Steps between C-alpha positions, in 0.01 A plus 500: 500500500375240750432137432128552542494774240703297247269199553198715439658631180551148373147383575356611163782325316457173696126511438555555129748208480257266682219596270718432195602166647146400563404582135757249374395140423645219716718394211643856455563516875693175480712626211569828679609309819726285282648813333559658840667185629728485190588866547569444871719194427689698224553796729619269778739329263643824354536688831591233750606167351685583176757741661572262777544207254728710279714593803517136605612390153764773469634457856771232419655703219489820703653322797777362278575851371502638849735227621733574212501874580555423868795278407648778286449754777680271747787456264526879457484538876781251545709687239432832671603359835817353349588839350435675828735268688772386265696203619843603610776373277870521556730724304663191347171364376410837352838527330471149357160571358608835349819349345306217345229722358699807379629333178172309445283813523720794408705341227848356482652852469383584854772488769497545877725540799454521875610816669440481875125453558414599150493324168597704192342376180619635159257462214562513125199522279252327734139514385255693715279195550790289615624768734153555654449128548841456660447792738169358622658155546801644680269683740278198568748216501829653611353792691740727320395862463632740239689781666637677206452479120692671224337379179496632148278401220697341214391456140318181411720230339307503176339777295164322483467468878171609658475802736434250786849349452680761702853406608689626807869517583658621821544392863265403785604494865295248701492475878498138628325379817 
């Protein structure tokens, strides 16, 4: 449909609107102009100004949240890089850390002895949580990796112990750096 055809189709509507406008009194025309102006201002406010003002008001809090997330992401990135390239430690440092933390984490019944490049750790009724925590720490801080494990589940020390309180006894062979 061309522009000329659409304009011709609108001609009767425009003529009818002009005739209706001319029939109104000057006072009615003034009120209709005022109503149209109010509607135009309301529409402008709702569609253009209010969203921009809301965004402007919320910007500082959103920026603070984004800054916090960015900081957390940078910390996680630094941790990931640290895990990718562990700092080299000497065998003596690793052994010192392991000897200091075996009794503290695995209980006073735990014993250990060096055998060449390996550390043999004997456990007696160590809790699963303590064992898991110690293994993670040994890997991260002493760069010791488990090479062999011969563990057996032992009964809990008390009859009213929860199922999560699993105990382990046996030996672990850890390779030192």
